[in-house]
N, C-alpha and C positions, 0 to 999 in steps of 0.2 A: 506546477503545484506551488502553493504558498505555504511557507513555514508558519505553523501555529504555536508550536512549543519547541524549544531546543535547549540543551544543557550539556556542556562538556566538563562540568564539575571542576573548574579551574581555581576555585577559592582555596584559601589556606587550609591545610590539613587540620582536622578537628572541627571544622565548621558544621554545625548541626544541620541535618537535612530538613528538618521541620522548620518551615518559615523561610528557607533560603530562596532567594530570587533565582529565576531561570535566566539564561542568556537571552532568550526571546520568548515572548508569551504574553504580550499586552499587560506587562506589569504583574503577572500572576506569580505566586510563590508555591513551593512544595508544601503539601499537607501530609503529614505522616498519620495515617489512620490507625495503624497497629505496629507494634514493635518500635524499633529505633534505627537510625542510620546517620552517617556523617560523611564528610569529604575526607578522603585519605589518599594523598599523593595523586590528585587530579582524577580520581574516580569516586563514585558514590559506593558506600560500603554498608552492608547490614551489620549493625553492632548489637542488636538484640540476640539473645541466646538461640541456639539451634532449636527448631520447632516452634519458636515464637515468630510467626510470620511477619516480615516487613511488608507493609502495604502503604504505598505513598503515591499521591496523584497531584495533578494540576489541571486547571480548566483550560481546554483548548478551544472551547466555543463551537465545536463541531462534533456530531455523532458519528459521521462517516469519515474515514481518512486512512492514511498510511502511517504506521509508526515503526521505529527501529531503535535498537539499542545493542551495544556490545556487552555480552554477558561473560562472566568468568565465575563458574560455579565451583564451590569447594566440594571435596569428596566427602560423601556420607551415604549411608545406606538408604536414606530417604531424601536426598538432595533434589531440589527443583527450584527454578527461577524463571521469570518471564516478564511479559508485558500485559498491562491491564487496559481494558477499554470499557467505555460506557459505565463507569462507576457512579453509583448513587451514594453509597456509604460503605463502611467496612464489611457489611453483610451482603451486599448486592452489587455484583459486577461480573464482567466476563474477563477471562485471561487465557493466554497461551503460554504454557510453561514447558521447559525442557529439562531433562535429567540425564547427566552423563552416566551415573551409576546404574540407572534403571533403563537406559537406552530408549527413551521415548520423547516425542514432542506431541502435546495434546491440547485440545480446546476444552476449557472447563467453564461451566456456568455456576455462579455462586448466587443463591437465592435464600434469603432468610438465615444466612450463616451456614448453609449446607452446600457442599460442592457436588456437582454432577459432571462427570466426564462425558462430553458430547462427541468427541472424535479423537482418535489417537493414531500415531504412526511410529514405527520403529526407526530409530536413527542412532548411529554410532558416534558418540561424543566422548571427549576426554575431559576429566576434571582439571581445574586450574588452567584452563586454556580459553583464550578469547574466541568467541563466536558471535556473529551478528545475527540477531533474531529480528525478523520483519513480520509485521502484522497488518493486514488490510481488513477493514470493516466497511461493508457497503450494504445498506438495507437490512436484510435478514441473514446476511452471509458474513462469516469471519474466516480468515485463513492466516496461517502462520508458516513461516519458512525458516529453517536453520540448517546449515551445512548441506544444502541442496535437497532437503526433504521438506515437503509441504503437507500440512494437515489442514482440513477445512470442514466447516459445518454450515449448512444452508438454511437452518430453521430457527434463527434467533427470534424469541418472542418476548424477551424482557429487556428493560433498559434502553428502549429505543429513543428516548429523549435525553439521555444523560450524555454530558459532554466532557467528562473528566477521563483522562488517560494517565497511566502511570507504570510503576514497576512493582514487582512482587518477588519475594525470596523467602524460603523457609530454612535456610542454612546460614549460620554465622559466617561472616567474612566474605560472602559472595559479593562481587563488585559489578558495577554498571558504569558504562561510559557512552558518550555521544548519543544521548537520548534525543529523539526527534519525532515530531508529529507534524504531518502535512495534510492539507485538504486534498481530496481525490479529485482529479480532473477526468471527466468521462471521455473515453476514447471513441473515435468514430468507428463504427462497425458496419460492414457491408449489409448485414441482415437487417439493420435498423433504418436503412436508407429508403426513402420513397422513390428517389430518382437518382440512381448511381451516376448516370451520364451527366446530370446537372452538377452533382458534387465534384465529378472529375473536372468539369470545365472551370469550377470555382477554385480548383487547386486543393481540395480537401483530401485528396487521395493521391496515390502515386501518379506521377505525371507521364511516365513512359508508357506507351500503349501496350507494350509486352508485359507490364506489371499489373495490368488491370484484370480483375476477375470477371469482366464482361466484355463484350465486343462493342466499343463505341461506334455510333453511326458514322459511316464514311461521309466526308464533306461532299456536297453536291458537285456535279461536274461543272467546269468553268463555262461561263456563257460563250456562245458562239455567234459569229456573224455569218448569216446565210446569204450567199450571192449566187445569182444565176448567170451562166455564160452560154453563149451560143457556141456550140462545138465546131461548127463549120458555117458555110454560107447559107445552109438550109435552116430556116427558123423552126422547123419541126424537130430538129435533133438538138436537144439541150441536156445539160447535166448540172447537178448540184455540187458546189464546192463548199465544204465547211472550213471556215477560217477561225481558229481560236484566237482570242485576244485577251 
């Protein structure tokens, strides 16, 4: 995988998130579309008031990829924070959010300023505790994982050409660290192979024969030298002797 965006928010405390350069990302900077945020002791922090969502993004140049961030969500009856994918503007994007108070991780589609929950899973999280949230987007599918629980949705129909990824929070003082976006590398899968044996010979699959999900053809027997010998003095009594070499 190649890193498209990364940020560990190591700038001086008080640095405004809006316009701040990322550690990696082809020179791109953070754009805060809603709310406000800054750097606070080597993490990004929502500074806008509770229920004034922080929405910030940067252009990764890819629509499909893997993203991750370390979340620390503050306690509140409506707390939630997460990762954004395929953002067009403040009113149109996808995001995966987690809530310690409400015990969920869910996929949300935002279109025209309205949010629609597309998938949800129950997960037990603690407020003011660091958790790594990962999000994978591929084609029409999006999946998020936090604390061993995965939520997924497979019918994305909006934002397919948008390349901005980012962070989301709706509760003041929630923090983010180690933001990362990487392009996805397709894995070799047995079901997609036209010729598993050929791929095995090219070294694209496990090399031990007992690891293979098919029975590779056995090598041909070694060539043999066939010689005829007279068994005794009678020319009518002969036998074949096979001599491998």
